[in-house]
N, C-alpha and C positions, 0 to 999 in steps of 0.2 A: 519634783522629781518623780518618775513613775515607779510603783513598787514592784520589786522583783517577781512577785508571784503573777502579777497583771502581764508583764513582759513575757514571762514564761508561757502563760496562757495564750496570748496572741501569737507567739512564735509557733507553738503546737497547732493552732487554728490555721495559720497560713500554710504550714507543712502540710496538713490535712487536705487543704484545698488545692495547693499547687505542689504535688509530688515531684515534679521534675526539678524543683529548686530545693536548695538548702538555705535556711535562713539563720541570720545572726544579727547582733546588734554590735554598735560601736559607739564611742563617744566622740563629741567633737572637740575642736582645738581648745575649748573652754573647760573640758572635762566634765560638763554638766549636760550638755546637749545630747539626747539619745537619737542616734541614727539607725534606721532600719536597713539592712543590707542582705538582699537576696542574691544568690548566685546560681546559675544553671549547673546541675551536677554533670551533665555531659556538655562540655564546653564547647564542642564541635557541633552541637544540634543547632537548627536555626532558631531565631527569636531572640528575645531579651536575654542577655547573658548576666549582667550585673547591673545593680541599680543601688544607689545610695540617697537616702532620703529622710529628713525629720518627720515628714507628714505622711501618717499611715494612711490617710484617704488617698493621697497622690500615689502611694505604692500600689494600693488596691486598683486604682484606675489604670495604671501602667500594666499591671499583671492581667486585668480584665481585657485591656486593648489587645495585648500579645495573644489571649485565647482567641478573641474575635479574628485576628489574623490567620488563625489556624495553626498556631504553634503548639497546641494540646498540652497546655500546662495543667489543666485540671484532670483529675481522675475520671470526672463523668465524660468529659469531651474524649478522653482516650478510650474509654469503654464504648462510647457511641461510634468511634471510628472503625473500632474492631467489628462492630455488627454489619 
């Protein structure tokens, strides 16, 4: 099981990198498996809306792919678009 401090640190890191999403966790049916759950704050905006995965690397890959598609999930990408 992942320590709560580590989970909180990772959620804060993800929120800082992808400000258009709110991040949370959930447990699987076995009550042991940690699932990462990002949701787009503006549900009507284009791009990834919700994801549920137990694999943090898979989650990062999906979020990065959404950024590459131009859905401006990252603070840096949003700032670049405004320039």
